[in-house]
The first five atom37 places (N, CA, C, CB, O) and aatype in JSON, in Angstrom:
{
  "aatype": [12, 5, 16, 9, 10, 9, 9, 10, 7, 9, 18, 10, 10, 18, 11, 13, 12, 19, 3, 13, 19, 9, 14, 9, 18, 2, 16, 15, 11, 1, 19, 5, 5, 5, 13, 1, 3, 9, 2, 5, 1, 0, 11, 6, 2, 0, 5, 15, 2, 5, 8, 2, 18, 2, 15, 15, 15, 15, 2, 2, 14, 14, 13, 5, 11, 0, 11, 19, 15, 15, 11, 19, 18, 9, 3, 13, 6, 6, 19, 11, 3],
  "atom_mask": [
    [1, 1, 1, 1, 1],
    [1, 1, 1, 1, 1],
    [1, 1, 1, 1, 1],
    [1, 1, 1, 1, 1],
    [1, 1, 1, 1, 1],
    [1, 1, 1, 1, 1],
    [1, 1, 1, 1, 1],
    [1, 1, 1, 1, 1],
    [1, 1, 1, 0, 1],
    [1, 1, 1, 1, 1],
    [1, 1, 1, 1, 1],
    [1, 1, 1, 1, 1],
    [1, 1, 1, 1, 1],
    [1, 1, 1, 1, 1],
    [1, 1, 1, 1, 1],
    [1, 1, 1, 1, 1],
    [1, 1, 1, 1, 1],
    [1, 1, 1, 1, 1],
    [1, 1, 1, 1, 1],
    [1, 1, 1, 1, 1],
    [1, 1, 1, 1, 1],
    [1, 1, 1, 1, 1],
    [1, 1, 1, 1, 1],
    [1, 1, 1, 1, 1],
    [1, 1, 1, 1, 1],
    [1, 1, 1, 1, 1],
    [1, 1, 1, 1, 1],
    [1, 1, 1, 1, 1],
    [1, 1, 1, 1, 1],
    [1, 1, 1, 1, 1],
    [1, 1, 1, 1, 1],
    [1, 1, 1, 1, 1],
    [1, 1, 1, 1, 1],
    [1, 1, 1, 1, 1],
    [1, 1, 1, 1, 1],
    [1, 1, 1, 1, 1],
    [1, 1, 1, 1, 1],
    [1, 1, 1, 1, 1],
    [1, 1, 1, 1, 1],
    [1, 1, 1, 1, 1],
    [1, 1, 1, 1, 1],
    [1, 1, 1, 1, 1],
    [1, 1, 1, 1, 1],
    [1, 1, 1, 1, 1],
    [1, 1, 1, 1, 1],
    [1, 1, 1, 1, 1],
    [1, 1, 1, 1, 1],
    [1, 1, 1, 1, 1],
    [1, 1, 1, 1, 1],
    [1, 1, 1, 1, 1],
    [1, 1, 1, 1, 1],
    [1, 1, 1, 1, 1],
    [1, 1, 1, 1, 1],
    [1, 1, 1, 1, 1],
    [1, 1, 1, 1, 1],
    [1, 1, 1, 1, 1],
    [1, 1, 1, 1, 1],
    [1, 1, 1, 1, 1],
    [1, 1, 1, 1, 1],
    [1, 1, 1, 1, 1],
    [1, 1, 1, 1, 1],
    [1, 1, 1, 1, 1],
    [1, 1, 1, 1, 1],
    [1, 1, 1, 1, 1],
    [1, 1, 1, 1, 1],
    [1, 1, 1, 1, 1],
    [1, 1, 1, 1, 1],
    [1, 1, 1, 1, 1],
    [1, 1, 1, 1, 1],
    [1, 1, 1, 1, 1],
    [1, 1, 1, 1, 1],
    [1, 1, 1, 1, 1],
    [1, 1, 1, 1, 1],
    [1, 1, 1, 1, 1],
    [1, 1, 1, 1, 1],
    [1, 1, 1, 1, 1],
    [1, 1, 1, 1, 1],
    [1, 1, 1, 1, 1],
    [1, 1, 1, 1, 1],
    [1, 1, 1, 1, 1],
    [1, 1, 1, 1, 1]
  ],
  "atom_positions": [
    [[69.83, 123.48, 61.05], [70.34, 121.99, 60.85], [71.62, 122.65, 61.63], [70.54, 121.17, 59.0], [72.24, 121.87, 62.35]],
    [[71.97, 123.67, 61.6], [73.41, 124.32, 62.27], [73.38, 124.24, 63.47], [73.77, 125.75, 62.07], [74.19, 123.83, 64.3]],
    [[71.43, 125.05, 63.6], [71.05, 125.88, 65.18], [70.53, 124.86, 66.71], [69.44, 127.05, 64.78], [70.16, 125.03, 67.87]],
    [[70.95, 123.3, 65.27], [70.73, 122.04, 66.17], [71.04, 121.63, 66.91], [70.75, 121.29, 66.0], [70.47, 121.4, 67.98]],
    [[73.2, 121.18, 66.21], [74.34, 121.16, 66.75], [74.66, 121.69, 67.67], [74.99, 121.38, 66.21], [75.02, 121.2, 68.74]],
    [[74.49, 123.6, 67.12], [74.83, 124.11, 68.24], [74.13, 123.89, 69.88], [74.77, 125.28, 67.82], [74.72, 123.12, 70.64]],
    [[73.23, 124.4, 70.23], [72.53, 123.45, 70.86], [72.27, 122.23, 71.68], [72.27, 123.33, 70.43], [71.43, 122.26, 72.59]],
    [[73.01, 121.07, 71.37], [73.46, 120.19, 70.66], [75.16, 119.2, 72.05], [73.92, 121.28, 68.9], [75.62, 118.45, 72.92]],
    [[75.19, 120.07, 71.18], [76.89, 120.85, 72.11], [76.72, 121.78, 73.07], [0.0, 0.0, 0.0], [77.73, 121.76, 73.78]],
    [[75.76, 122.78, 73.54], [75.47, 123.61, 74.65], [75.31, 122.41, 75.48], [74.21, 124.69, 74.55], [76.17, 122.04, 76.28]],
    [[73.74, 121.56, 75.19], [74.04, 120.28, 75.74], [74.54, 119.52, 77.02], [74.65, 120.04, 75.13], [74.38, 119.61, 78.24]],
    [[75.17, 118.78, 76.16], [77.08, 117.97, 76.64], [77.53, 118.83, 76.95], [78.3, 117.26, 75.58], [77.92, 118.56, 78.09]],
    [[77.91, 120.17, 76.64], [79.29, 120.86, 77.34], [78.18, 120.92, 78.75], [80.12, 122.81, 76.49], [78.52, 119.98, 79.47]],
    [[76.96, 121.69, 79.42], [76.23, 121.33, 80.26], [76.51, 119.79, 81.06], [75.08, 121.48, 79.59], [77.47, 119.51, 81.77]],
    [[75.7, 119.19, 80.82], [75.84, 117.88, 81.2], [77.45, 117.64, 81.32], [75.09, 116.92, 80.14], [77.5, 117.35, 82.52]],
    [[78.32, 117.59, 81.02], [79.79, 116.95, 81.19], [79.95, 117.83, 82.32], [81.04, 117.08, 79.87], [79.65, 117.29, 83.39]],
    [[80.44, 119.31, 82.4], [79.91, 120.18, 83.81], [79.15, 119.05, 84.38], [78.8, 121.73, 83.58], [79.88, 118.68, 85.3]],
    [[78.59, 118.63, 84.37], [77.02, 118.86, 86.08], [77.78, 117.37, 86.04], [74.25, 119.07, 85.82], [78.42, 117.15, 87.07]],
    [[77.82, 116.49, 85.19], [77.82, 115.29, 86.03], [79.44, 114.62, 86.54], [76.98, 114.18, 85.11], [79.57, 113.62, 87.26]],
    [[81.22, 115.92, 85.64], [82.02, 115.34, 85.96], [82.66, 115.81, 85.9], [82.21, 114.61, 85.73], [83.73, 115.21, 85.8]],
    [[82.73, 117.56, 85.91], [83.93, 118.56, 87.08], [83.88, 118.72, 88.23], [84.09, 119.87, 86.98], [84.74, 118.6, 89.1]],
    [[82.34, 119.14, 88.3], [81.61, 119.45, 89.01], [81.54, 118.47, 90.65], [80.52, 119.48, 88.1], [81.96, 118.6, 91.8]],
    [[81.1, 117.95, 90.21], [81.66, 116.31, 91.55], [83.23, 116.47, 91.37], [81.09, 114.01, 90.86], [83.58, 117.44, 92.04]],
    [[84.29, 115.89, 90.69], [84.95, 116.41, 91.05], [85.66, 117.54, 91.9], [84.92, 116.27, 90.57], [86.35, 117.65, 92.91]],
    [[85.34, 117.98, 91.35], [86.08, 119.38, 92.32], [85.78, 119.13, 93.86], [85.26, 121.14, 91.9], [86.67, 119.27, 94.69]],
    [[84.44, 118.76, 94.22], [83.74, 118.83, 94.94], [84.46, 118.02, 96.07], [82.56, 118.55, 94.44], [84.75, 118.45, 97.19]],
    [[84.71, 116.71, 95.54], [84.97, 115.54, 95.78], [86.55, 116.2, 96.53], [84.87, 114.43, 94.33], [86.94, 116.05, 97.69]],
    [[87.13, 116.87, 95.49], [88.82, 117.35, 95.38], [88.82, 117.67, 97.12], [89.28, 119.16, 94.06], [89.17, 116.97, 98.06]],
    [[88.32, 118.89, 97.08], [87.96, 120.06, 97.75], [87.32, 119.13, 99.91], [86.26, 121.02, 96.32], [87.82, 119.51, 100.97]],
    [[86.42, 118.19, 99.81], [85.88, 117.2, 100.06], [87.21, 116.94, 101.24], [85.49, 116.21, 98.72], [87.26, 117.45, 102.36]],
    [[88.34, 115.92, 100.56], [89.94, 115.16, 100.42], [90.56, 116.25, 100.78], [90.58, 114.54, 98.86], [90.63, 115.99, 101.98]],
    [[91.08, 117.29, 100.68], [91.63, 118.97, 101.22], [91.27, 118.68, 102.62], [90.68, 120.65, 100.5], [91.92, 117.95, 103.36]],
    [[90.12, 119.34, 102.95], [89.28, 119.5, 104.33], [90.04, 118.06, 105.37], [87.13, 119.24, 103.91], [90.95, 118.15, 106.19]],
    [[89.35, 116.94, 104.99], [89.98, 115.79, 105.51], [91.39, 116.28, 106.45], [90.35, 114.79, 104.17], [91.85, 116.73, 107.5]],
    [[91.61, 115.76, 105.04], [93.81, 115.89, 105.42], [94.57, 117.19, 105.96], [94.9, 115.77, 103.72], [95.8, 117.3, 106.03]],
    [[93.55, 118.25, 106.35], [94.6, 120.04, 107.23], [92.72, 118.66, 108.47], [94.21, 123.52, 105.95], [93.53, 117.76, 108.7]],
    [[91.82, 118.29, 108.91], [91.93, 117.74, 109.98], [92.45, 116.54, 110.56], [91.16, 117.78, 110.19], [92.39, 116.18, 111.74]],
    [[92.78, 116.18, 109.95], [94.1, 114.66, 110.05], [95.08, 115.72, 110.56], [94.82, 113.55, 108.15], [95.44, 115.82, 111.73]],
    [[95.41, 116.4, 109.69], [96.96, 117.24, 110.07], [97.11, 117.89, 111.95], [96.99, 119.02, 108.76], [97.87, 117.63, 112.89]],
    [[95.41, 119.26, 111.67], [95.33, 119.42, 112.76], [95.59, 118.29, 114.41], [94.27, 119.88, 112.46], [96.39, 118.25, 115.34]],
    [[94.03, 117.34, 113.84], [94.59, 117.06, 114.94], [95.91, 116.59, 115.52], [93.97, 116.5, 115.2], [96.31, 117.03, 116.6]],
    [[96.79, 115.45, 114.6], [97.43, 115.19, 114.75], [98.72, 115.88, 115.97], [97.34, 115.01, 113.71], [99.21, 115.54, 117.05]],
    [[98.85, 117.1, 114.92], [99.58, 118.08, 115.29], [99.17, 117.99, 116.84], [99.32, 119.43, 114.47], [100.19, 118.24, 117.49]],
    [[97.98, 117.71, 117.78], [97.26, 118.35, 119.01], [97.33, 116.93, 119.34], [95.69, 119.29, 118.96], [96.16, 116.83, 119.7]],
    [[97.78, 115.84, 119.47], [97.43, 114.66, 119.89], [99.34, 114.95, 120.16], [96.45, 113.32, 118.72], [100.0, 114.55, 121.12]],
    [[99.91, 115.87, 118.78], [101.81, 115.11, 119.41], [101.83, 116.56, 120.85], [104.05, 115.49, 117.39], [102.17, 116.29, 122.0]],
    [[101.38, 118.01, 120.38], [101.29, 118.62, 121.22], [100.85, 118.48, 123.05], [100.76, 119.15, 120.55], [101.48, 119.17, 123.86]],
    [[99.87, 117.66, 123.44], [99.84, 116.67, 124.47], [99.83, 115.47, 124.69], [99.24, 116.76, 124.93], [98.83, 114.96, 125.19]],
    [[100.7, 114.88, 124.43], [101.9, 113.7, 124.07], [103.03, 114.54, 124.87], [102.34, 113.36, 122.06], [103.26, 114.27, 126.05]],
    [[103.99, 115.96, 123.96], [104.82, 116.35, 124.47], [104.53, 116.8, 125.84], [105.27, 117.08, 123.73], [105.47, 116.78, 126.63]],
    [[103.47, 117.17, 126.2], [102.68, 117.77, 127.73], [102.74, 116.71, 128.46], [101.0, 118.3, 127.72], [103.25, 117.0, 129.54]],
    [[102.54, 115.94, 128.42], [102.3, 115.31, 128.94], [103.33, 113.51, 129.76], [101.36, 115.5, 128.15], [103.24, 112.6, 130.59]],
    [[104.12, 114.07, 128.76], [105.38, 113.74, 128.47], [106.49, 114.52, 129.45], [105.56, 114.05, 126.99], [107.54, 114.04, 129.88]],
    [[106.07, 115.58, 129.63], [107.25, 117.13, 130.71], [106.91, 116.93, 131.61], [107.16, 118.96, 130.66], [107.76, 116.82, 132.5]],
    [[105.02, 116.71, 132.07], [104.66, 116.41, 133.34], [105.14, 115.28, 133.44], [103.38, 116.48, 133.69], [106.01, 115.35, 134.31]],
    [[105.09, 114.42, 133.1], [104.99, 112.98, 133.69], [107.35, 112.79, 133.81], [103.7, 111.45, 131.97], [107.93, 112.16, 134.69]],
    [[107.7, 113.18, 133.2], [109.37, 113.39, 133.61], [109.88, 114.31, 134.43], [110.15, 113.69, 132.58], [111.02, 114.77, 134.44]],
    [[109.02, 114.53, 135.06], [109.15, 115.87, 136.03], [109.72, 115.29, 137.47], [107.47, 116.73, 136.29], [110.52, 115.59, 138.36]],
    [[108.61, 114.05, 137.06], [108.59, 113.49, 138.03], [109.72, 112.25, 138.48], [107.41, 113.2, 137.95], [110.65, 112.02, 139.24]],
    [[108.71, 111.52, 137.17], [110.58, 110.8, 136.84], [111.8, 110.71, 136.03], [110.66, 109.8, 136.68], [111.84, 110.53, 134.81]],
    [[113.02, 110.9, 137.05], [114.33, 110.13, 136.11], [113.23, 109.51, 134.9], [115.47, 108.51, 137.18], [112.24, 108.81, 135.11]],
    [[113.82, 110.09, 133.4], [114.37, 109.85, 131.51], [114.88, 108.59, 132.02], [115.86, 111.12, 130.5], [114.03, 107.69, 131.99]],
    [[116.17, 108.19, 132.55], [116.55, 107.31, 132.18], [116.79, 106.37, 133.0], [117.26, 107.54, 131.6], [117.99, 106.1, 132.97]],
    [[116.08, 105.59, 133.91], [115.67, 104.33, 135.09], [116.33, 102.47, 134.34], [113.24, 104.35, 135.22], [115.94, 101.73, 133.43]],
    [[117.39, 102.4, 135.29], [117.4, 100.76, 135.48], [116.54, 100.03, 135.86], [118.16, 100.33, 136.21], [115.73, 100.28, 136.76]],
    [[116.63, 98.95, 135.17], [115.49, 97.75, 135.19], [116.19, 97.31, 136.09], [115.08, 96.7, 133.94], [117.41, 97.2, 136.19]],
    [[114.5, 96.8, 137.42], [115.56, 96.3, 138.14], [115.16, 94.28, 137.49], [115.33, 96.88, 140.25], [114.08, 93.7, 137.37]],
    [[116.6, 93.78, 137.24], [116.4, 92.35, 137.39], [116.82, 91.65, 137.96], [116.46, 91.81, 136.74], [117.97, 91.49, 138.36]],
    [[115.38, 90.79, 138.15], [114.89, 89.03, 138.38], [116.92, 88.49, 139.27], [114.35, 87.79, 135.8], [117.96, 88.55, 138.61]],
    [[116.86, 88.15, 140.38], [117.68, 86.88, 139.37], [117.41, 85.53, 139.66], [119.3, 86.86, 139.49], [118.29, 84.77, 140.05]],
    [[116.18, 85.16, 139.49], [115.41, 83.69, 139.05], [115.21, 83.83, 137.88], [114.05, 83.25, 139.67], [114.3, 83.09, 137.52]],
    [[115.87, 84.82, 136.56], [115.42, 84.75, 135.53], [116.48, 84.16, 134.4], [114.9, 85.97, 135.35], [117.67, 84.47, 134.31]],
    [[115.78, 83.28, 133.63], [116.67, 81.83, 132.92], [116.76, 81.7, 131.78], [116.22, 80.52, 133.13], [116.04, 80.9, 131.18]],
    [[117.73, 82.51, 131.15], [117.43, 82.59, 129.07], [117.74, 80.38, 128.6], [119.78, 84.29, 127.78], [117.16, 79.31, 128.39]],
    [[117.96, 80.49, 128.61], [117.32, 79.15, 127.1], [118.48, 79.28, 126.05], [115.4, 79.75, 125.93], [118.56, 80.32, 125.4]],
    [[119.36, 78.3, 125.86], [120.24, 78.7, 124.65], [120.87, 78.06, 124.14], [120.97, 79.45, 124.71], [121.98, 78.49, 124.45]],
    [[121.01, 77.21, 123.48], [121.76, 75.88, 122.19], [123.13, 76.59, 121.92], [120.7, 75.66, 120.23], [123.53, 77.72, 121.62]],
    [[123.8, 74.95, 122.29], [125.62, 74.75, 122.09], [125.59, 74.54, 120.66], [126.53, 73.23, 122.98], [125.16, 73.52, 120.13]],
    [[126.24, 75.91, 119.84], [126.6, 75.8, 118.89], [127.62, 75.01, 118.66], [126.68, 76.68, 118.58], [128.61, 75.31, 119.32]],
    [[127.84, 73.24, 117.31], [129.49, 73.14, 117.97], [129.87, 73.48, 115.84], [130.24, 70.71, 119.15], [129.07, 73.36, 114.91]],
    [[131.06, 73.82, 115.83], [131.43, 73.42, 114.69], [132.09, 72.24, 114.02], [131.91, 74.14, 114.5], [132.28, 72.25, 112.8]]
  ]
}
């Protein structure tokens, strides 16, 4: 009787490991890898954008006055007290 309980316990432990623990471990590894990939791509994009900004800023000054058209009309309402 005791050997049957031991075999049943070993079987249940095996099923728990195979059906629960191992899939969670694999999923967590996959998610961590995806986060690393996303961070790496974000860093590459930031470096690329910084490089593009530096090359374009050498051609144009960073702060230029916007040209304002004299035909701009802003509608407003009077506020009565």
